[in-house]
PyMOL Python script that loads the backbone (N, CA, C, O; Angstrom):
from pymol import cmd

cmd.read_pdbstr("""\
ATOM      1  N   MET A   1       0.842  -1.177   0.000  1.00  0.00           N
ATOM      2  CA  MET A   1       0.000   0.000   0.000  1.00  0.00           C
ATOM      3  C   MET A   1       0.893   1.247   0.000  1.00  0.00           C
ATOM      4  O   MET A   1       1.952   1.263   0.628  1.00  0.00           O
ATOM      5  N   ARG A   2       0.461   2.266  -0.696  1.00  0.00           N
ATOM      6  CA  ARG A   2       1.188   3.541  -0.743  1.00  0.00           C
ATOM      7  C   ARG A   2       1.079   4.260   0.601  1.00  0.00           C
ATOM      8  O   ARG A   2       0.072   4.128   1.298  1.00  0.00           O
ATOM      9  N   VAL A   3       2.103   5.013   0.961  1.00  0.00           N
ATOM     10  CA  VAL A   3       2.099   5.707   2.249  1.00  0.00           C
ATOM     11  C   VAL A   3       0.995   6.764   2.303  1.00  0.00           C
ATOM     12  O   VAL A   3       0.382   6.942   3.356  1.00  0.00           O
ATOM     13  N   ASP A   4       0.721   7.474   1.198  1.00  0.00           N
ATOM     14  CA  ASP A   4      -0.335   8.486   1.240  1.00  0.00           C
ATOM     15  C   ASP A   4      -1.703   7.844   1.473  1.00  0.00           C
ATOM     16  O   ASP A   4      -2.543   8.406   2.176  1.00  0.00           O
ATOM     17  N   LYS A   5      -1.927   6.668   0.883  1.00  0.00           N
ATOM     18  CA  LYS A   5      -3.202   5.970   1.108  1.00  0.00           C
ATOM     19  C   LYS A   5      -3.284   5.429   2.534  1.00  0.00           C
ATOM     20  O   LYS A   5      -4.345   5.485   3.156  1.00  0.00           O
ATOM     21  N   PHE A   6      -2.176   4.907   3.056  1.00  0.00           N
ATOM     22  CA  PHE A   6      -2.192   4.400   4.432  1.00  0.00           C
ATOM     23  C   PHE A   6      -2.546   5.508   5.415  1.00  0.00           C
ATOM     24  O   PHE A   6      -3.332   5.289   6.336  1.00  0.00           O
ATOM     25  N   LEU A   7      -1.977   6.688   5.230  1.00  0.00           N
ATOM     26  CA  LEU A   7      -2.267   7.807   6.133  1.00  0.00           C
ATOM     27  C   LEU A   7      -3.744   8.159   6.108  1.00  0.00           C
ATOM     28  O   LEU A   7      -4.311   8.526   7.138  1.00  0.00           O
ATOM     29  N   LYS A   8      -4.372   8.053   4.949  1.00  0.00           N
ATOM     30  CA  LYS A   8      -5.806   8.336   4.832  1.00  0.00           C
ATOM     31  C   LYS A   8      -6.641   7.207   5.433  1.00  0.00           C
ATOM     32  O   LYS A   8      -7.560   7.466   6.210  1.00  0.00           O
ATOM     33  N   VAL A   9      -6.332   5.965   5.083  1.00  0.00           N
ATOM     34  CA  VAL A   9      -7.109   4.822   5.573  1.00  0.00           C
ATOM     35  C   VAL A   9      -7.027   4.729   7.098  1.00  0.00           C
ATOM     36  O   VAL A   9      -8.011   4.388   7.755  1.00  0.00           O
ATOM     37  N   SER A  10      -5.860   5.030   7.656  1.00  0.00           N
ATOM     38  CA  SER A  10      -5.668   4.944   9.102  1.00  0.00           C
ATOM     39  C   SER A  10      -6.260   6.134   9.846  1.00  0.00           C
ATOM     40  O   SER A  10      -6.292   6.155  11.076  1.00  0.00           O
ATOM     41  N   ARG A  11      -6.726   7.121   9.092  1.00  0.00           N
ATOM     42  CA  ARG A  11      -7.301   8.353   9.651  1.00  0.00           C
ATOM     43  C   ARG A  11      -6.250   9.203  10.380  1.00  0.00           C
ATOM     44  O   ARG A  11      -6.608  10.068  11.180  1.00  0.00           O
ATOM     45  N   LEU A  12      -4.969   8.968  10.116  1.00  0.00           N
ATOM     46  CA  LEU A  12      -3.931   9.834  10.670  1.00  0.00           C
ATOM     47  C   LEU A  12      -3.991  11.201   9.987  1.00  0.00           C
ATOM     48  O   LEU A  12      -3.702  12.226  10.604  1.00  0.00           O
ATOM     49  N   ILE A  13      -4.370  11.203   8.708  1.00  0.00           N
ATOM     50  CA  ILE A  13      -4.634  12.426   7.953  1.00  0.00           C
ATOM     51  C   ILE A  13      -5.984  12.218   7.274  1.00  0.00           C
ATOM     52  O   ILE A  13      -6.235  11.156   6.705  1.00  0.00           O
ATOM     53  N   LYS A  14      -6.850  13.222   7.329  1.00  0.00           N
ATOM     54  CA  LYS A  14      -8.241  13.031   6.912  1.00  0.00           C
ATOM     55  C   LYS A  14      -8.469  12.818   5.420  1.00  0.00           C
ATOM     56  O   LYS A  14      -9.366  12.067   5.038  1.00  0.00           O
ATOM     57  N   ARG A  15      -7.679  13.461   4.580  1.00  0.00           N
ATOM     58  CA  ARG A  15      -7.899  13.345   3.141  1.00  0.00           C
ATOM     59  C   ARG A  15      -6.626  12.883   2.438  1.00  0.00           C
ATOM     60  O   ARG A  15      -5.515  13.224   2.845  1.00  0.00           O
ATOM     61  N   ARG A  16      -6.809  12.100   1.375  1.00  0.00           N
ATOM     62  CA  ARG A  16      -5.649  11.574   0.649  1.00  0.00           C
ATOM     63  C   ARG A  16      -4.873  12.697  -0.039  1.00  0.00           C
ATOM     64  O   ARG A  16      -3.645  12.645  -0.107  1.00  0.00           O
ATOM     65  N   THR A  17      -5.567  13.703  -0.545  1.00  0.00           N
ATOM     66  CA  THR A  17      -4.856  14.808  -1.191  1.00  0.00           C
ATOM     67  C   THR A  17      -3.980  15.546  -0.185  1.00  0.00           C
ATOM     68  O   THR A  17      -2.884  15.993  -0.522  1.00  0.00           O
ATOM     69  N   VAL A  18      -4.462  15.673   1.047  1.00  0.00           N
ATOM     70  CA  VAL A  18      -3.669  16.321   2.092  1.00  0.00           C
ATOM     71  C   VAL A  18      -2.473  15.439   2.445  1.00  0.00           C
ATOM     72  O   VAL A  18      -1.364  15.948   2.612  1.00  0.00           O
ATOM     73  N   SER A  19      -2.679  14.127   2.561  1.00  0.00           N
ATOM     74  CA  SER A  19      -1.563  13.236   2.888  1.00  0.00           C
ATOM     75  C   SER A  19      -0.519  13.248   1.770  1.00  0.00           C
ATOM     76  O   SER A  19       0.679  13.159   2.043  1.00  0.00           O
ATOM     77  N   LYS A  20      -0.961  13.357   0.520  1.00  0.00           N
ATOM     78  CA  LYS A  20      -0.028  13.459  -0.601  1.00  0.00           C
ATOM     79  C   LYS A  20       0.781  14.750  -0.497  1.00  0.00           C
ATOM     80  O   LYS A  20       1.997  14.740  -0.690  1.00  0.00           O
ATOM     81  N   ASP A  21       0.113  15.853  -0.194  1.00  0.00           N
ATOM     82  CA  ASP A  21       0.795  17.145  -0.054  1.00  0.00           C
ATOM     83  C   ASP A  21       1.809  17.122   1.090  1.00  0.00           C
ATOM     84  O   ASP A  21       2.903  17.673   0.967  1.00  0.00           O
ATOM     85  N   VAL A  22       1.441  16.483   2.203  1.00  0.00           N
ATOM     86  CA  VAL A  22       2.344  16.383   3.356  1.00  0.00           C
ATOM     87  C   VAL A  22       3.589  15.567   2.976  1.00  0.00           C
ATOM     88  O   VAL A  22       4.704  15.920   3.358  1.00  0.00           O
ATOM     89  N   CYS A  23       3.397  14.502   2.240  1.00  0.00           N
ATOM     90  CA  CYS A  23       4.536  13.692   1.786  1.00  0.00           C
ATOM     91  C   CYS A  23       5.425  14.489   0.833  1.00  0.00           C
ATOM     92  O   CYS A  23       6.650  14.467   0.953  1.00  0.00           O
ATOM     93  N   GLU A  24       4.804  15.190  -0.110  1.00  0.00           N
ATOM     94  CA  GLU A  24       5.574  15.983  -1.065  1.00  0.00           C
ATOM     95  C   GLU A  24       6.312  17.127  -0.381  1.00  0.00           C
ATOM     96  O   GLU A  24       7.340  17.587  -0.878  1.00  0.00           O
ATOM     97  N   GLY A  25       5.795  17.589   0.759  1.00  0.00           N
ATOM     98  CA  GLY A  25       6.453  18.635   1.528  1.00  0.00           C
ATOM     99  C   GLY A  25       7.555  18.104   2.428  1.00  0.00           C
ATOM    100  O   GLY A  25       8.085  18.838   3.263  1.00  0.00           O
ATOM    101  N   GLU A  26       7.905  16.831   2.263  1.00  0.00           N
ATOM    102  CA  GLU A  26       8.972  16.167   3.019  1.00  0.00           C
ATOM    103  C   GLU A  26       8.732  16.199   4.526  1.00  0.00           C
ATOM    104  O   GLU A  26       9.667  16.386   5.305  1.00  0.00           O
ATOM    105  N   LYS A  27       7.479  16.015   4.933  1.00  0.00           N
ATOM    106  CA  LYS A  27       7.112  15.979   6.349  1.00  0.00           C
ATOM    107  C   LYS A  27       6.922  14.551   6.849  1.00  0.00           C
ATOM    108  O   LYS A  27       6.735  14.332   8.046  1.00  0.00           O
ATOM    109  N   VAL A  28       6.970  13.569   5.933  1.00  0.00           N
ATOM    110  CA  VAL A  28       6.738  12.173   6.293  1.00  0.00           C
ATOM    111  C   VAL A  28       7.997  11.354   6.032  1.00  0.00           C
ATOM    112  O   VAL A  28       8.594  11.424   4.958  1.00  0.00           O
ATOM    113  N   SER A  29       8.388  10.574   7.045  1.00  0.00           N
ATOM    114  CA  SER A  29       9.528   9.669   6.903  1.00  0.00           C
ATOM    115  C   SER A  29       9.035   8.232   7.043  1.00  0.00           C
ATOM    116  O   SER A  29       8.133   7.946   7.830  1.00  0.00           O
ATOM    117  N   LEU A  30       9.632   7.346   6.279  1.00  0.00           N
ATOM    118  CA  LEU A  30       9.317   5.926   6.345  1.00  0.00           C
ATOM    119  C   LEU A  30      10.608   5.202   6.677  1.00  0.00           C
ATOM    120  O   LEU A  30      11.540   5.188   5.874  1.00  0.00           O
ATOM    121  N   ASN A  31      10.668   4.605   7.850  1.00  0.00           N
ATOM    122  CA  ASN A  31      11.862   3.907   8.337  1.00  0.00           C
ATOM    123  C   ASN A  31      13.105   4.810   8.304  1.00  0.00           C
ATOM    124  O   ASN A  31      14.199   4.379   7.941  1.00  0.00           O
ATOM    125  N   GLY A  32      12.898   6.076   8.696  1.00  0.00           N
ATOM    126  CA  GLY A  32      14.021   7.000   8.814  1.00  0.00           C
ATOM    127  C   GLY A  32      14.403   7.749   7.545  1.00  0.00           C
ATOM    128  O   GLY A  32      15.340   8.547   7.566  1.00  0.00           O
ATOM    129  N   ARG A  33      13.704   7.513   6.451  1.00  0.00           N
ATOM    130  CA  ARG A  33      13.993   8.201   5.188  1.00  0.00           C
ATOM    131  C   ARG A  33      12.775   8.988   4.738  1.00  0.00           C
ATOM    132  O   ARG A  33      11.641   8.546   4.923  1.00  0.00           O
ATOM    133  N   ILE A  34      13.008  10.154   4.147  1.00  0.00           N
ATOM    134  CA  ILE A  34      11.906  10.959   3.628  1.00  0.00           C
ATOM    135  C   ILE A  34      11.128  10.108   2.624  1.00  0.00           C
ATOM    136  O   ILE A  34      11.711   9.469   1.748  1.00  0.00           O
ATOM    137  N   ALA A  35       9.787  10.111   2.770  1.00  0.00           N
ATOM    138  CA  ALA A  35       8.949   9.254   1.931  1.00  0.00           C
ATOM    139  C   ALA A  35       8.207  10.057   0.875  1.00  0.00           C
ATOM    140  O   ALA A  35       7.625  11.101   1.171  1.00  0.00           O
ATOM    141  N   LYS A  36       8.232   9.565  -0.354  1.00  0.00           N
ATOM    142  CA  LYS A  36       7.396  10.109  -1.416  1.00  0.00           C
ATOM    143  C   LYS A  36       6.003   9.525  -1.220  1.00  0.00           C
ATOM    144  O   LYS A  36       5.857   8.493  -0.565  1.00  0.00           O
ATOM    145  N   PRO A  37       4.963  10.173  -1.782  1.00  0.00           N
ATOM    146  CA  PRO A  37       3.599   9.646  -1.617  1.00  0.00           C
ATOM    147  C   PRO A  37       3.441   8.205  -2.091  1.00  0.00           C
ATOM    148  O   PRO A  37       2.603   7.474  -1.564  1.00  0.00           O
ATOM    149  N   SER A  38       4.232   7.788  -3.077  1.00  0.00           N
ATOM    150  CA  SER A  38       4.096   6.448  -3.651  1.00  0.00           C
ATOM    151  C   SER A  38       4.921   5.392  -2.925  1.00  0.00           C
ATOM    152  O   SER A  38       4.909   4.229  -3.330  1.00  0.00           O
ATOM    153  N   ALA A  39       5.634   5.759  -1.868  1.00  0.00           N
ATOM    154  CA  ALA A  39       6.454   4.785  -1.136  1.00  0.00           C
ATOM    155  C   ALA A  39       5.575   3.663  -0.593  1.00  0.00           C
ATOM    156  O   ALA A  39       4.482   3.913  -0.083  1.00  0.00           O
ATOM    157  N   LYS A  40       6.052   2.444  -0.703  1.00  0.00           N
ATOM    158  CA  LYS A  40       5.290   1.271  -0.252  1.00  0.00           C
ATOM    159  C   LYS A  40       5.429   1.073   1.253  1.00  0.00           C
ATOM    160  O   LYS A  40       6.525   1.149   1.808  1.00  0.00           O
ATOM    161  N   VAL A  41       4.294   0.816   1.901  1.00  0.00           N
ATOM    162  CA  VAL A  41       4.243   0.590   3.346  1.00  0.00           C
ATOM    163  C   VAL A  41       3.883  -0.867   3.591  1.00  0.00           C
ATOM    164  O   VAL A  41       2.992  -1.414   2.941  1.00  0.00           O
ATOM    165  N   SER A  42       4.584  -1.493   4.533  1.00  0.00           N
ATOM    166  CA  SER A  42       4.317  -2.880   4.916  1.00  0.00           C
ATOM    167  C   SER A  42       4.212  -2.960   6.428  1.00  0.00           C
ATOM    168  O   SER A  42       4.728  -2.083   7.121  1.00  0.00           O
ATOM    169  N   PRO A  43       3.556  -3.990   6.963  1.00  0.00           N
ATOM    170  CA  PRO A  43       3.520  -4.159   8.410  1.00  0.00           C
ATOM    171  C   PRO A  43       4.934  -4.208   8.981  1.00  0.00           C
ATOM    172  O   PRO A  43       5.818  -4.863   8.429  1.00  0.00           O
ATOM    173  N   GLY A  44       5.133  -3.506  10.092  1.00  0.00           N
ATOM    174  CA  GLY A  44       6.445  -3.432  10.720  1.00  0.00           C
ATOM    175  C   GLY A  44       7.178  -2.136  10.414  1.00  0.00           C
ATOM    176  O   GLY A  44       8.121  -1.780  11.121  1.00  0.00           O
ATOM    177  N   ASP A  45       6.759  -1.425   9.372  1.00  0.00           N
ATOM    178  CA  ASP A  45       7.395  -0.152   9.020  1.00  0.00           C
ATOM    179  C   ASP A  45       7.079   0.920  10.058  1.00  0.00           C
ATOM    180  O   ASP A  45       6.048   0.865  10.728  1.00  0.00           O
ATOM    181  N   ILE A  46       7.981   1.898  10.182  1.00  0.00           N
ATOM    182  CA  ILE A  46       7.806   3.021  11.101  1.00  0.00           C
ATOM    183  C   ILE A  46       7.573   4.279  10.264  1.00  0.00           C
ATOM    184  O   ILE A  46       8.391   4.627   9.413  1.00  0.00           O
ATOM    185  N   ILE A  47       6.459   4.952  10.511  1.00  0.00           N
ATOM    186  CA  ILE A  47       6.132   6.200   9.814  1.00  0.00           C
ATOM    187  C   ILE A  47       6.231   7.341  10.808  1.00  0.00           C
ATOM    188  O   ILE A  47       5.674   7.271  11.904  1.00  0.00           O
ATOM    189  N   THR A  48       6.942   8.395  10.425  1.00  0.00           N
ATOM    190  CA  THR A  48       7.075   9.592  11.256  1.00  0.00           C
ATOM    191  C   THR A  48       6.495  10.766  10.490  1.00  0.00           C
ATOM    192  O   THR A  48       6.871  11.020   9.345  1.00  0.00           O
ATOM    193  N   ILE A  49       5.573  11.487  11.132  1.00  0.00           N
ATOM    194  CA  ILE A  49       4.971  12.687  10.553  1.00  0.00           C
ATOM    195  C   ILE A  49       5.425  13.861  11.401  1.00  0.00           C
ATOM    196  O   ILE A  49       5.143  13.923  12.598  1.00  0.00           O
ATOM    197  N   GLU A  50       6.135  14.797  10.769  1.00  0.00           N
ATOM    198  CA  GLU A  50       6.642  15.954  11.502  1.00  0.00           C
ATOM    199  C   GLU A  50       5.986  17.216  10.962  1.00  0.00           C
ATOM    200  O   GLU A  50       6.289  17.673   9.860  1.00  0.00           O
ATOM    201  N   MET A  51       5.084  17.766  11.761  1.00  0.00           N
ATOM    202  CA  MET A  51       4.358  18.980  11.400  1.00  0.00           C
ATOM    203  C   MET A  51       4.838  20.119  12.305  1.00  0.00           C
ATOM    204  O   MET A  51       5.534  19.868  13.289  1.00  0.00           O
ATOM    205  N   PRO A  52       4.476  21.363  11.989  1.00  0.00           N
ATOM    206  CA  PRO A  52       4.958  22.483  12.805  1.00  0.00           C
ATOM    207  C   PRO A  52       4.591  22.375  14.294  1.00  0.00           C
ATOM    208  O   PRO A  52       5.365  22.812  15.145  1.00  0.00           O
ATOM    209  N   ARG A  53       3.433  21.804  14.618  1.00  0.00           N
ATOM    210  CA  ARG A  53       2.990  21.770  16.013  1.00  0.00           C
ATOM    211  C   ARG A  53       3.067  20.403  16.682  1.00  0.00           C
ATOM    212  O   ARG A  53       2.877  20.303  17.894  1.00  0.00           O
ATOM    213  N   TYR A  54       3.341  19.352  15.917  1.00  0.00           N
ATOM    214  CA  TYR A  54       3.443  18.032  16.551  1.00  0.00           C
ATOM    215  C   TYR A  54       4.339  17.090  15.765  1.00  0.00           C
ATOM    216  O   TYR A  54       4.636  17.306  14.590  1.00  0.00           O
ATOM    217  N   LEU A  55       4.758  16.044  16.454  1.00  0.00           N
ATOM    218  CA  LEU A  55       5.542  14.970  15.852  1.00  0.00           C
ATOM    219  C   LEU A  55       4.847  13.669  16.230  1.00  0.00           C
ATOM    220  O   LEU A  55       4.598  13.409  17.408  1.00  0.00           O
ATOM    221  N   LEU A  56       4.541  12.864  15.238  1.00  0.00           N
ATOM    222  CA  LEU A  56       3.850  11.596  15.472  1.00  0.00           C
ATOM    223  C   LEU A  56       4.643  10.487  14.803  1.00  0.00           C
ATOM    224  O   LEU A  56       5.010  10.582  13.632  1.00  0.00           O
ATOM    225  N   GLU A  57       4.901   9.423  15.577  1.00  0.00           N
ATOM    226  CA  GLU A  57       5.615   8.264  15.049  1.00  0.00           C
ATOM    227  C   GLU A  57       4.762   7.035  15.329  1.00  0.00           C
ATOM    228  O   GLU A  57       4.371   6.786  16.469  1.00  0.00           O
ATOM    229  N   VAL A  58       4.477   6.267  14.280  1.00  0.00           N
ATOM    230  CA  VAL A  58       3.639   5.075  14.423  1.00  0.00           C
ATOM    231  C   VAL A  58       4.310   3.873  13.774  1.00  0.00           C
ATOM    232  O   VAL A  58       5.115   4.007  12.852  1.00  0.00           O
ATOM    233  N   LYS A  59       3.960   2.703  14.278  1.00  0.00           N
ATOM    234  CA  LYS A  59       4.401   1.434  13.691  1.00  0.00           C
ATOM    235  C   LYS A  59       3.207   0.836  12.968  1.00  0.00           C
ATOM    236  O   LYS A  59       2.126   0.716  13.545  1.00  0.00           O
ATOM    237  N   VAL A  60       3.392   0.462  11.717  1.00  0.00           N
ATOM    238  CA  VAL A  60       2.320  -0.115  10.906  1.00  0.00           C
ATOM    239  C   VAL A  60       2.094  -1.556  11.339  1.00  0.00           C
ATOM    240  O   VAL A  60       3.032  -2.352  11.374  1.00  0.00           O
ATOM    241  N   LEU A  61       0.844  -1.894  11.670  1.00  0.00           N
ATOM    242  CA  LEU A  61       0.495  -3.255  12.073  1.00  0.00           C
ATOM    243  C   LEU A  61      -0.194  -4.025  10.949  1.00  0.00           C
ATOM    244  O   LEU A  61      -0.059  -5.245  10.851  1.00  0.00           O
ATOM    245  N   ALA A  62      -0.938  -3.302  10.096  1.00  0.00           N
ATOM    246  CA  ALA A  62      -1.660  -3.926   8.982  1.00  0.00           C
ATOM    247  C   ALA A  62      -1.885  -2.881   7.900  1.00  0.00           C
ATOM    248  O   ALA A  62      -1.821  -1.680   8.162  1.00  0.00           O
ATOM    249  N   THR A  63      -2.152  -3.348   6.675  1.00  0.00           N
ATOM    250  CA  THR A  63      -2.386  -2.426   5.560  1.00  0.00           C
ATOM    251  C   THR A  63      -3.648  -2.813   4.781  1.00  0.00           C
ATOM    252  O   THR A  63      -3.560  -3.203   3.617  1.00  0.00           O
ATOM    253  N   PRO A  64      -4.819  -2.707   5.415  1.00  0.00           N
ATOM    254  CA  PRO A  64      -6.055  -3.022   4.696  1.00  0.00           C
ATOM    255  C   PRO A  64      -6.410  -1.895   3.718  1.00  0.00           C
ATOM    256  O   PRO A  64      -6.044  -0.742   3.944  1.00  0.00           O
ATOM    257  N   ASN A  65      -7.118  -2.225   2.639  1.00  0.00           N
ATOM    258  CA  ASN A  65      -7.514  -1.202   1.666  1.00  0.00           C
ATOM    259  C   ASN A  65      -8.604  -0.286   2.210  1.00  0.00           C
ATOM    260  O   ASN A  65      -8.716   0.867   1.793  1.00  0.00           O
ATOM    261  N   ALA A  66      -9.395  -0.790   3.127  1.00  0.00           N
ATOM    262  CA  ALA A  66     -10.460   0.012   3.743  1.00  0.00           C
ATOM    263  C   ALA A  66     -10.710  -0.526   5.142  1.00  0.00           C
ATOM    264  O   ALA A  66     -10.515  -1.711   5.412  1.00  0.00           O
ATOM    265  N   ILE A  67     -11.147   0.363   6.026  1.00  0.00           N
ATOM    266  CA  ILE A  67     -11.446  -0.026   7.405  1.00  0.00           C
ATOM    267  C   ILE A  67     -12.434   0.980   7.976  1.00  0.00           C
ATOM    268  O   ILE A  67     -12.435   2.148   7.587  1.00  0.00           O
ATOM    269  N   LYS A  68     -13.274   0.526   8.898  1.00  0.00           N
ATOM    270  CA  LYS A  68     -14.239   1.428   9.529  1.00  0.00           C
ATOM    271  C   LYS A  68     -13.508   2.453  10.388  1.00  0.00           C
ATOM    272  O   LYS A  68     -12.459   2.163  10.964  1.00  0.00           O
ATOM    273  N   ALA A  69     -14.070   3.645  10.465  1.00  0.00           N
ATOM    274  CA  ALA A  69     -13.440   4.745  11.203  1.00  0.00           C
ATOM    275  C   ALA A  69     -13.163   4.375  12.655  1.00  0.00           C
ATOM    276  O   ALA A  69     -12.112   4.726  13.191  1.00  0.00           O
ATOM    277  N   ASN A  70     -14.093   3.672  13.297  1.00  0.00           N
ATOM    278  CA  ASN A  70     -13.905   3.334  14.710  1.00  0.00           C
ATOM    279  C   ASN A  70     -12.891   2.206  14.928  1.00  0.00           C
ATOM    280  O   ASN A  70     -12.538   1.906  16.068  1.00  0.00           O
ATOM    281  N   GLU A  71     -12.422   1.579  13.843  1.00  0.00           N
ATOM    282  CA  GLU A  71     -11.410   0.523  13.941  1.00  0.00           C
ATOM    283  C   GLU A  71     -10.062   0.958  13.374  1.00  0.00           C
ATOM    284  O   GLU A  71      -9.104   0.186  13.417  1.00  0.00           O
ATOM    285  N   ALA A  72      -9.968   2.165  12.849  1.00  0.00           N
ATOM    286  CA  ALA A  72      -8.758   2.635  12.169  1.00  0.00           C
ATOM    287  C   ALA A  72      -7.531   2.601  13.079  1.00  0.00           C
ATOM    288  O   ALA A  72      -6.422   2.343  12.611  1.00  0.00           O
ATOM    289  N   HIS A  73      -7.717   2.856  14.362  1.00  0.00           N
ATOM    290  CA  HIS A  73      -6.584   2.886  15.289  1.00  0.00           C
ATOM    291  C   HIS A  73      -5.949   1.510  15.498  1.00  0.00           C
ATOM    292  O   HIS A  73      -4.871   1.410  16.084  1.00  0.00           O
ATOM    293  N   THR A  74      -6.604   0.460  15.028  1.00  0.00           N
ATOM    294  CA  THR A  74      -6.075  -0.893  15.223  1.00  0.00           C
ATOM    295  C   THR A  74      -5.012  -1.280  14.193  1.00  0.00           C
ATOM    296  O   THR A  74      -4.363  -2.313  14.350  1.00  0.00           O
ATOM    297  N   ILE A  75      -4.819  -0.474  13.145  1.00  0.00           N
ATOM    298  CA  ILE A  75      -3.848  -0.842  12.109  1.00  0.00           C
ATOM    299  C   ILE A  75      -2.487  -0.188  12.329  1.00  0.00           C
ATOM    300  O   ILE A  75      -1.574  -0.359  11.522  1.00  0.00           O
ATOM    301  N   TYR A  76      -2.353   0.560  13.422  1.00  0.00           N
ATOM    302  CA  TYR A  76      -1.058   1.141  13.763  1.00  0.00           C
ATOM    303  C   TYR A  76      -0.908   1.223  15.273  1.00  0.00           C
ATOM    304  O   TYR A  76      -1.889   1.173  16.014  1.00  0.00           O
ATOM    305  N   GLU A  77       0.336   1.350  15.716  1.00  0.00           N
ATOM    306  CA  GLU A  77       0.662   1.500  17.132  1.00  0.00           C
ATOM    307  C   GLU A  77       1.429   2.808  17.277  1.00  0.00           C
ATOM    308  O   GLU A  77       2.434   3.017  16.598  1.00  0.00           O
ATOM    309  N   VAL A  78       0.962   3.689  18.159  1.00  0.00           N
ATOM    310  CA  VAL A  78       1.644   4.966  18.367  1.00  0.00           C
ATOM    311  C   VAL A  78       2.903   4.726  19.195  1.00  0.00           C
ATOM    312  O   VAL A  78       2.842   4.187  20.301  1.00  0.00           O
ATOM    313  N   LEU A  79       4.042   5.134  18.642  1.00  0.00           N
ATOM    314  CA  LEU A  79       5.314   5.002  19.337  1.00  0.00           C
ATOM    315  C   LEU A  79       5.698   6.312  20.020  1.00  0.00           C
ATOM    316  O   LEU A  79       6.281   6.314  21.104  1.00  0.00           O
ATOM    317  N   ARG A  80       5.362   7.427  19.366  1.00  0.00           N
ATOM    318  CA  ARG A  80       5.696   8.735  19.923  1.00  0.00           C
ATOM    319  C   ARG A  80       4.664   9.743  19.439  1.00  0.00           C
ATOM    320  O   ARG A  80       4.319   9.771  18.258  1.00  0.00           O
ATOM    321  N   ASP A  81       4.171  10.575  20.360  1.00  0.00           N
ATOM    322  CA  ASP A  81       3.190  11.607  20.048  1.00  0.00           C
ATOM    323  C   ASP A  81       3.567  12.833  20.860  1.00  0.00           C
ATOM    324  O   ASP A  81       3.251  12.925  22.047  1.00  0.00           O
ATOM    325  N   GLU A  82       4.248  13.779  20.215  1.00  0.00           N
ATOM    326  CA  GLU A  82       4.759  14.945  20.925  1.00  0.00           C
ATOM    327  C   GLU A  82       4.151  16.218  20.372  1.00  0.00           C
ATOM    328  O   GLU A  82       4.106  16.426  19.160  1.00  0.00           O
ATOM    329  N   LYS A  83       3.689  17.061  21.266  1.00  0.00           N
ATOM    330  CA  LYS A  83       3.226  18.392  20.893  1.00  0.00           C
ATOM    331  C   LYS A  83       4.427  19.321  20.987  1.00  0.00           C
ATOM    332  O   LYS A  83       5.231  19.219  21.913  1.00  0.00           O
ATOM    333  N   LYS A  84       4.543  20.222  20.026  1.00  0.00           N
ATOM    334  CA  LYS A  84       5.656  21.166  20.021  1.00  0.00           C
ATOM    335  C   LYS A  84       5.140  22.529  20.463  1.00  0.00           C
ATOM    336  O   LYS A  84       3.986  22.875  20.211  1.00  0.00           O
ATOM    337  N   ALA A  85       5.986  23.287  21.113  1.00  0.00           N
ATOM    338  CA  ALA A  85       5.646  24.645  21.498  1.00  0.00           C
ATOM    339  C   ALA A  85       5.608  25.511  20.232  1.00  0.00           C
ATOM    340  O   ALA A  85       6.417  25.315  19.326  1.00  0.00           O
ATOM    341  N   PRO A  86       4.670  26.468  20.166  1.00  0.00           N
ATOM    342  CA  PRO A  86       4.622  27.348  18.994  1.00  0.00           C
ATOM    343  C   PRO A  86       5.933  28.109  18.825  1.00  0.00           C
ATOM    344  O   PRO A  86       6.522  28.581  19.797  1.00  0.00           O
ATOM    345  N   GLN A  87       6.375  28.218  17.583  1.00  0.00           N
ATOM    346  CA  GLN A  87       7.626  28.923  17.307  1.00  0.00           C
ATOM    347  C   GLN A  87       7.335  30.413  17.165  1.00  0.00           C
ATOM    348  O   GLN A  87       6.334  30.816  16.573  1.00  0.00           O
ATOM    349  N   GLU A  88       8.221  31.207  17.715  1.00  0.00           N
ATOM    350  CA  GLU A  88       8.026  32.658  17.646  1.00  0.00           C
ATOM    351  C   GLU A  88       8.964  33.280  16.674  1.00  0.00           C
ATOM    352  O   GLU A  88       8.942  34.496  16.485  1.00  0.00           O
TER     353      GLU A  88
END
""", "prot")
cmd.dss("prot")
cmd.show_as("cartoon", "prot")
cmd.util.cbc("prot")
cmd.orient("prot")
């Protein structure tokens, strides 16, 4: 599965176009390397999303093509979830 689709299916990012833009903006890393939207994600991979106000790191547990919203949290494990102080 593509990383941009995984971010959408997992509900980590609400829309696929937004997840694609975030990847193209070099805000997403896959196993420690900057990920393009088309990068392949497999169970066991580590995805890091670094935004201006937070840093989120998750471990991929499964890559289903679709999942119910209330079950989306079951396809990843949060490893790190940090809020950043606003930059002045």
